[in-house]
Jmol script that loads the backbone (N, CA, C; Angstrom):
load data "model"
ATOM      1  N   MET A   1       0.826  -1.198   0.000  1.00  0.00           N
ATOM      2  CA  MET A   1       0.000   0.000   0.000  1.00  0.00           C
ATOM      3  C   MET A   1       0.866   1.256   0.000  1.00  0.00           C
ATOM      4  N   MET A   2       2.021   1.162   0.617  1.00  0.00           N
ATOM      5  CA  MET A   2       2.882   2.332   0.697  1.00  0.00           C
ATOM      6  C   MET A   2       3.294   2.812  -0.689  1.00  0.00           C
ATOM      7  N   PHE A   3       3.546   1.880  -1.596  1.00  0.00           N
ATOM      8  CA  PHE A   3       3.947   2.248  -2.949  1.00  0.00           C
ATOM      9  C   PHE A   3       2.884   3.099  -3.616  1.00  0.00           C
ATOM     10  N   GLN A   4       1.624   2.707  -3.513  1.00  0.00           N
ATOM     11  CA  GLN A   4       0.550   3.441  -4.156  1.00  0.00           C
ATOM     12  C   GLN A   4       0.435   4.853  -3.594  1.00  0.00           C
ATOM     13  N   ALA A   5       0.579   5.008  -2.289  1.00  0.00           N
ATOM     14  CA  ALA A   5       0.497   6.342  -1.683  1.00  0.00           C
ATOM     15  C   ALA A   5       1.593   7.244  -2.244  1.00  0.00           C
ATOM     16  N   HIS A   6       2.813   6.744  -2.318  1.00  0.00           N
ATOM     17  CA  HIS A   6       3.913   7.543  -2.851  1.00  0.00           C
ATOM     18  C   HIS A   6       3.710   7.837  -4.336  1.00  0.00           C
ATOM     19  N   LYS A   7       3.145   6.901  -5.067  1.00  0.00           N
ATOM     20  CA  LYS A   7       2.868   7.109  -6.493  1.00  0.00           C
ATOM     21  C   LYS A   7       1.864   8.256  -6.667  1.00  0.00           C
ATOM     22  N   ILE A   8       0.792   8.231  -5.879  1.00  0.00           N
ATOM     23  CA  ILE A   8      -0.234   9.276  -5.967  1.00  0.00           C
ATOM     24  C   ILE A   8       0.344  10.628  -5.571  1.00  0.00           C
ATOM     25  N   ILE A   9       1.127  10.667  -4.507  1.00  0.00           N
ATOM     26  CA  ILE A   9       1.759  11.921  -4.073  1.00  0.00           C
ATOM     27  C   ILE A   9       2.626  12.483  -5.195  1.00  0.00           C
ATOM     28  N   GLY A  10       3.397  11.639  -5.844  1.00  0.00           N
ATOM     29  CA  GLY A  10       4.246  12.088  -6.946  1.00  0.00           C
ATOM     30  C   GLY A  10       3.449  12.592  -8.133  1.00  0.00           C
ATOM     31  N   LEU A  11       2.395  11.875  -8.501  1.00  0.00           N
ATOM     32  CA  LEU A  11       1.571  12.280  -9.646  1.00  0.00           C
ATOM     33  C   LEU A  11       0.836  13.593  -9.387  1.00  0.00           C
ATOM     34  N   CYS A  12       0.615  13.899  -8.114  1.00  0.00           N
ATOM     35  CA  CYS A  12      -0.057  15.154  -7.742  1.00  0.00           C
ATOM     36  C   CYS A  12       0.937  16.294  -7.531  1.00  0.00           C
ATOM     37  N   SER A  13       2.209  16.042  -7.814  1.00  0.00           N
ATOM     38  CA  SER A  13       3.276  17.033  -7.620  1.00  0.00           C
ATOM     39  C   SER A  13       3.353  17.508  -6.178  1.00  0.00           C
ATOM     40  N   LYS A  14       3.167  16.590  -5.247  1.00  0.00           N
ATOM     41  CA  LYS A  14       3.209  16.928  -3.827  1.00  0.00           C
ATOM     42  C   LYS A  14       4.391  16.271  -3.112  1.00  0.00           C
ATOM     43  N   LYS A  15       5.325  15.691  -3.885  1.00  0.00           N
ATOM     44  CA  LYS A  15       6.471  15.007  -3.283  1.00  0.00           C
ATOM     45  C   LYS A  15       7.261  15.997  -2.420  1.00  0.00           C
ATOM     46  N   GLY A  16       7.545  15.589  -1.194  1.00  0.00           N
ATOM     47  CA  GLY A  16       8.252  16.451  -0.265  1.00  0.00           C
ATOM     48  C   GLY A  16       7.345  17.406   0.494  1.00  0.00           C
ATOM     49  N   LYS A  17       6.091  17.523   0.057  1.00  0.00           N
ATOM     50  CA  LYS A  17       5.145  18.426   0.707  1.00  0.00           C
ATOM     51  C   LYS A  17       4.210  17.684   1.657  1.00  0.00           C
ATOM     52  N   ILE A  18       3.883  16.451   1.318  1.00  0.00           N
ATOM     53  CA  ILE A  18       3.028  15.632   2.181  1.00  0.00           C
ATOM     54  C   ILE A  18       3.603  14.223   2.254  1.00  0.00           C
ATOM     55  N   LYS A  19       3.284  13.528   3.336  1.00  0.00           N
ATOM     56  CA  LYS A  19       3.727  12.152   3.525  1.00  0.00           C
ATOM     57  C   LYS A  19       2.528  11.300   3.922  1.00  0.00           C
ATOM     58  N   PRO A  20       2.516  10.031   3.521  1.00  0.00           N
ATOM     59  CA  PRO A  20       1.421   9.147   3.941  1.00  0.00           C
ATOM     60  C   PRO A  20       1.445   8.953   5.454  1.00  0.00           C
ATOM     61  N   VAL A  21       0.281   8.799   6.028  1.00  0.00           N
ATOM     62  CA  VAL A  21       0.162   8.513   7.456  1.00  0.00           C
ATOM     63  C   VAL A  21      -0.318   7.077   7.592  1.00  0.00           C
ATOM     64  N   HIS A  22       0.453   6.260   8.287  1.00  0.00           N
ATOM     65  CA  HIS A  22       0.107   4.856   8.457  1.00  0.00           C
ATOM     66  C   HIS A  22      -0.456   4.657   9.860  1.00  0.00           C
ATOM     67  N   VAL A  23      -1.584   4.021   9.944  1.00  0.00           N
ATOM     68  CA  VAL A  23      -2.236   3.757  11.226  1.00  0.00           C
ATOM     69  C   VAL A  23      -2.510   2.262  11.342  1.00  0.00           C
ATOM     70  N   ALA A  24      -2.823   1.835  12.541  1.00  0.00           N
ATOM     71  CA  ALA A  24      -3.140   0.418  12.762  1.00  0.00           C
ATOM     72  C   ALA A  24      -4.419   0.059  12.001  1.00  0.00           C
ATOM     73  N   PRO A  25      -4.501  -1.162  11.462  1.00  0.00           N
ATOM     74  CA  PRO A  25      -5.711  -1.558  10.745  1.00  0.00           C
ATOM     75  C   PRO A  25      -6.930  -1.609  11.671  1.00  0.00           C
ATOM     76  N   ARG A  26      -8.079  -1.294  11.117  1.00  0.00           N
ATOM     77  CA  ARG A  26      -9.331  -1.373  11.873  1.00  0.00           C
ATOM     78  C   ARG A  26      -9.747  -2.832  11.973  1.00  0.00           C
ATOM     79  N   PRO A  27     -10.524  -3.172  12.986  1.00  0.00           N
ATOM     80  CA  PRO A  27     -10.985  -4.561  13.104  1.00  0.00           C
ATOM     81  C   PRO A  27     -11.742  -4.995  11.851  1.00  0.00           C
ATOM     82  N   GLY A  28     -11.382  -6.145  11.334  1.00  0.00           N
ATOM     83  CA  GLY A  28     -12.054  -6.684  10.156  1.00  0.00           C
ATOM     84  C   GLY A  28     -11.573  -6.131   8.827  1.00  0.00           C
ATOM     85  N   GLU A  29     -10.620  -5.195   8.862  1.00  0.00           N
ATOM     86  CA  GLU A  29     -10.124  -4.591   7.623  1.00  0.00           C
ATOM     87  C   GLU A  29      -9.319  -5.603   6.818  1.00  0.00           C
ATOM     88  N   VAL A  30      -9.524  -5.617   5.519  1.00  0.00           N
ATOM     89  CA  VAL A  30      -8.774  -6.501   4.628  1.00  0.00           C
ATOM     90  C   VAL A  30      -7.339  -5.983   4.573  1.00  0.00           C
ATOM     91  N   ARG A  31      -6.387  -6.855   4.852  1.00  0.00           N
ATOM     92  CA  ARG A  31      -4.981  -6.425   4.892  1.00  0.00           C
ATOM     93  C   ARG A  31      -4.366  -6.317   3.498  1.00  0.00           C
ATOM     94  N   ARG A  32      -4.811  -7.150   2.592  1.00  0.00           N
ATOM     95  CA  ARG A  32      -4.237  -7.115   1.253  1.00  0.00           C
ATOM     96  C   ARG A  32      -5.323  -7.455   0.255  1.00  0.00           C
ATOM     97  N   LEU A  33      -5.420  -6.645  -0.762  1.00  0.00           N
ATOM     98  CA  LEU A  33      -6.414  -6.853  -1.801  1.00  0.00           C
ATOM     99  C   LEU A  33      -5.701  -6.757  -3.146  1.00  0.00           C
ATOM    100  N   VAL A  34      -5.785  -7.813  -3.917  1.00  0.00           N
ATOM    101  CA  VAL A  34      -5.108  -7.852  -5.202  1.00  0.00           C
ATOM    102  C   VAL A  34      -6.135  -8.186  -6.276  1.00  0.00           C
ATOM    103  N   ALA A  35      -6.222  -7.333  -7.266  1.00  0.00           N
ATOM    104  CA  ALA A  35      -7.169  -7.554  -8.354  1.00  0.00           C
ATOM    105  C   ALA A  35      -6.518  -8.416  -9.436  1.00  0.00           C
ATOM    106  N   ASP A  36      -7.271  -9.361  -9.948  1.00  0.00           N
ATOM    107  CA  ASP A  36      -6.811 -10.214 -11.036  1.00  0.00           C
ATOM    108  C   ASP A  36      -7.971 -10.342 -12.016  1.00  0.00           C
ATOM    109  N   TYR A  37      -7.805  -9.785 -13.193  1.00  0.00           N
ATOM    110  CA  TYR A  37      -8.899  -9.789 -14.158  1.00  0.00           C
ATOM    111  C   TYR A  37      -8.865 -10.993 -15.099  1.00  0.00           C
ATOM    112  N   SER A  38      -8.024 -11.988 -14.826  1.00  0.00           N
ATOM    113  CA  SER A  38      -7.878 -13.119 -15.748  1.00  0.00           C
ATOM    114  C   SER A  38      -9.196 -13.877 -15.950  1.00  0.00           C
ATOM    115  N   LYS A  39     -10.015 -14.034 -14.897  1.00  0.00           N
ATOM    116  CA  LYS A  39     -11.275 -14.748 -15.048  1.00  0.00           C
ATOM    117  C   LYS A  39     -12.258 -13.938 -15.905  1.00  0.00           C
ATOM    118  N   ALA A  40     -12.313 -12.636 -15.694  1.00  0.00           N
ATOM    119  CA  ALA A  40     -13.180 -11.784 -16.515  1.00  0.00           C
ATOM    120  C   ALA A  40     -12.709 -11.802 -17.969  1.00  0.00           C
ATOM    121  N   LYS A  41     -11.412 -11.840 -18.177  1.00  0.00           N
ATOM    122  CA  LYS A  41     -10.873 -11.904 -19.531  1.00  0.00           C
ATOM    123  C   LYS A  41     -11.269 -13.222 -20.194  1.00  0.00           C
ATOM    124  N   LYS A  42     -11.132 -14.322 -19.450  1.00  0.00           N
ATOM    125  CA  LYS A  42     -11.431 -15.649 -19.988  1.00  0.00           C
ATOM    126  C   LYS A  42     -12.930 -15.812 -20.272  1.00  0.00           C
ATOM    127  N   LEU A  43     -13.775 -15.416 -19.316  1.00  0.00           N
ATOM    128  CA  LEU A  43     -15.212 -15.634 -19.462  1.00  0.00           C
ATOM    129  C   LEU A  43     -15.917 -14.581 -20.306  1.00  0.00           C
ATOM    130  N   LEU A  44     -15.461 -13.330 -20.216  1.00  0.00           N
ATOM    131  CA  LEU A  44     -16.166 -12.224 -20.859  1.00  0.00           C
ATOM    132  C   LEU A  44     -15.388 -11.543 -21.978  1.00  0.00           C
ATOM    133  N   GLY A  45     -14.111 -11.888 -22.076  1.00  0.00           N
ATOM    134  CA  GLY A  45     -13.276 -11.219 -23.075  1.00  0.00           C
ATOM    135  C   GLY A  45     -12.918  -9.801 -22.663  1.00  0.00           C
ATOM    136  N   TRP A  46     -13.078  -9.483 -21.374  1.00  0.00           N
ATOM    137  CA  TRP A  46     -12.825  -8.133 -20.870  1.00  0.00           C
ATOM    138  C   TRP A  46     -11.367  -7.954 -20.519  1.00  0.00           C
ATOM    139  N   GLN A  47     -10.875  -6.761 -20.738  1.00  0.00           N
ATOM    140  CA  GLN A  47      -9.555  -6.388 -20.257  1.00  0.00           C
ATOM    141  C   GLN A  47      -9.560  -4.894 -19.965  1.00  0.00           C
ATOM    142  N   PRO A  48      -8.669  -4.428 -19.096  1.00  0.00           N
ATOM    143  CA  PRO A  48      -8.658  -3.009 -18.736  1.00  0.00           C
ATOM    144  C   PRO A  48      -8.386  -2.128 -19.945  1.00  0.00           C
ATOM    145  N   GLU A  49      -8.952  -0.926 -19.918  1.00  0.00           N
ATOM    146  CA  GLU A  49      -8.728   0.025 -21.004  1.00  0.00           C
ATOM    147  C   GLU A  49      -7.406   0.765 -20.851  1.00  0.00           C
ATOM    148  N   CYS A  50      -6.893   0.838 -19.623  1.00  0.00           N
ATOM    149  CA  CYS A  50      -5.635   1.539 -19.412  1.00  0.00           C
ATOM    150  C   CYS A  50      -4.899   0.929 -18.223  1.00  0.00           C
ATOM    151  N   MET A  51      -3.645   1.260 -18.122  1.00  0.00           N
ATOM    152  CA  MET A  51      -2.820   0.766 -17.021  1.00  0.00           C
ATOM    153  C   MET A  51      -3.089   1.593 -15.767  1.00  0.00           C
ATOM    154  N   PHE A  52      -2.661   1.081 -14.627  1.00  0.00           N
ATOM    155  CA  PHE A  52      -2.916   1.695 -13.325  1.00  0.00           C
ATOM    156  C   PHE A  52      -2.492   3.162 -13.280  1.00  0.00           C
ATOM    157  N   GLU A  53      -1.254   3.463 -13.687  1.00  0.00           N
ATOM    158  CA  GLU A  53      -0.751   4.838 -13.599  1.00  0.00           C
ATOM    159  C   GLU A  53      -1.561   5.790 -14.473  1.00  0.00           C
ATOM    160  N   ARG A  54      -1.922   5.379 -15.674  1.00  0.00           N
ATOM    161  CA  ARG A  54      -2.724   6.235 -16.545  1.00  0.00           C
ATOM    162  C   ARG A  54      -4.094   6.497 -15.930  1.00  0.00           C
ATOM    163  N   GLY A  55      -4.685   5.465 -15.328  1.00  0.00           N
ATOM    164  CA  GLY A  55      -5.972   5.633 -14.651  1.00  0.00           C
ATOM    165  C   GLY A  55      -5.869   6.625 -13.508  1.00  0.00           C
ATOM    166  N   LEU A  56      -4.776   6.537 -12.747  1.00  0.00           N
ATOM    167  CA  LEU A  56      -4.563   7.507 -11.665  1.00  0.00           C
ATOM    168  C   LEU A  56      -4.442   8.918 -12.220  1.00  0.00           C
ATOM    169  N   LEU A  57      -3.668   9.077 -13.287  1.00  0.00           N
ATOM    170  CA  LEU A  57      -3.503  10.401 -13.888  1.00  0.00           C
ATOM    171  C   LEU A  57      -4.837  10.965 -14.368  1.00  0.00           C
ATOM    172  N   GLU A  58      -5.658  10.140 -14.985  1.00  0.00           N
ATOM    173  CA  GLU A  58      -6.972  10.602 -15.449  1.00  0.00           C
ATOM    174  C   GLU A  58      -7.866  10.996 -14.278  1.00  0.00           C
ATOM    175  N   PHE A  59      -7.832  10.208 -13.192  1.00  0.00           N
ATOM    176  CA  PHE A  59      -8.629  10.539 -12.015  1.00  0.00           C
ATOM    177  C   PHE A  59      -8.156  11.851 -11.394  1.00  0.00           C
ATOM    178  N   ILE A  60      -6.835  12.030 -11.263  1.00  0.00           N
ATOM    179  CA  ILE A  60      -6.291  13.260 -10.681  1.00  0.00           C
ATOM    180  C   ILE A  60      -6.690  14.462 -11.521  1.00  0.00           C
ATOM    181  N   LYS A  61      -6.624  14.347 -12.832  1.00  0.00           N
ATOM    182  CA  LYS A  61      -7.029  15.436 -13.725  1.00  0.00           C
ATOM    183  C   LYS A  61      -8.505  15.769 -13.506  1.00  0.00           C
ATOM    184  N   TRP A  62      -9.354  14.747 -13.432  1.00  0.00           N
ATOM    185  CA  TRP A  62     -10.784  14.960 -13.190  1.00  0.00           C
ATOM    186  C   TRP A  62     -10.999  15.636 -11.841  1.00  0.00           C
ATOM    187  N   TYR A  63     -10.335  15.121 -10.816  1.00  0.00           N
ATOM    188  CA  TYR A  63     -10.484  15.638  -9.456  1.00  0.00           C
ATOM    189  C   TYR A  63     -10.116  17.118  -9.401  1.00  0.00           C
ATOM    190  N   LYS A  64      -8.990  17.475 -10.007  1.00  0.00           N
ATOM    191  CA  LYS A  64      -8.546  18.873 -10.005  1.00  0.00           C
ATOM    192  C   LYS A  64      -9.485  19.754 -10.818  1.00  0.00           C
ATOM    193  N   SER A  65     -10.025  19.249 -11.902  1.00  0.00           N
ATOM    194  CA  SER A  65     -10.890  20.075 -12.750  1.00  0.00           C
ATOM    195  C   SER A  65     -12.220  20.398 -12.068  1.00  0.00           C
ATOM    196  N   TYR A  66     -12.652  19.541 -11.143  1.00  0.00           N
ATOM    197  CA  TYR A  66     -13.896  19.798 -10.422  1.00  0.00           C
ATOM    198  C   TYR A  66     -13.658  20.475  -9.082  1.00  0.00           C
ATOM    199  N   LYS A  67     -12.398  20.772  -8.764  1.00  0.00           N
ATOM    200  CA  LYS A  67     -12.028  21.490  -7.545  1.00  0.00           C
ATOM    201  C   LYS A  67     -12.739  20.926  -6.312  1.00  0.00           C
ATOM    202  N   PHE A  68     -12.716  19.604  -6.188  1.00  0.00           N
ATOM    203  CA  PHE A  68     -13.394  18.937  -5.087  1.00  0.00           C
ATOM    204  C   PHE A  68     -12.926  19.456  -3.736  1.00  0.00           C
ATOM    205  N   GLU A  69     -11.644  19.785  -3.634  1.00  0.00           N
ATOM    206  CA  GLU A  69     -11.134  20.278  -2.354  1.00  0.00           C
ATOM    207  C   GLU A  69     -11.859  21.563  -1.927  1.00  0.00           C
ATOM    208  N   GLU A  70     -12.230  22.389  -2.889  1.00  0.00           N
ATOM    209  CA  GLU A  70     -12.978  23.620  -2.564  1.00  0.00           C
ATOM    210  C   GLU A  70     -14.363  23.281  -2.045  1.00  0.00           C
ATOM    211  N   TRP A  71     -15.006  22.243  -2.613  1.00  0.00           N
ATOM    212  CA  TRP A  71     -16.338  21.859  -2.176  1.00  0.00           C
ATOM    213  C   TRP A  71     -16.323  21.283  -0.765  1.00  0.00           C
ATOM    214  N   ALA A  72     -15.225  20.622  -0.411  1.00  0.00           N
ATOM    215  CA  ALA A  72     -15.148  19.922   0.864  1.00  0.00           C
ATOM    216  C   ALA A  72     -14.794  20.839   2.043  1.00  0.00           C
ATOM    217  N   LYS A  73     -14.416  22.082   1.761  1.00  0.00           N
ATOM    218  CA  LYS A  73     -14.058  22.992   2.852  1.00  0.00           C
ATOM    219  C   LYS A  73     -15.296  23.367   3.659  1.00  0.00           C
ATOM    220  N   PRO A  74     -15.158  23.397   4.987  1.00  0.00           N
ATOM    221  CA  PRO A  74     -16.301  23.792   5.808  1.00  0.00           C
ATOM    222  C   PRO A  74     -16.664  25.255   5.596  1.00  0.00           C
ATOM    223  N   GLY A  75     -17.923  25.543   5.752  1.00  0.00           N
ATOM    224  CA  GLY A  75     -18.361  26.941   5.678  1.00  0.00           C
ATOM    225  C   GLY A  75     -18.989  27.233   4.417  1.00  0.00           C
TER     226      GLY A  75
END
end "model"
wireframe off; spacefill off
backbone 0.3
color backbone group
């Protein structure tokens, strides 16, 4: 999980400005989740449209364009 946090921080141009905060897992929290689309590919012919990093970049672009952080501010 640490890798993904650092990847997102870098893609947001926040490297050196923010750091991930690691806390103890909550009761019942899944410790590791790994996606494997091989069964969907075999049964449905489905495959991802883009790689993980490109998907993150597209999400970050969308997030910034809608200025979600401004909406989330109190007041």
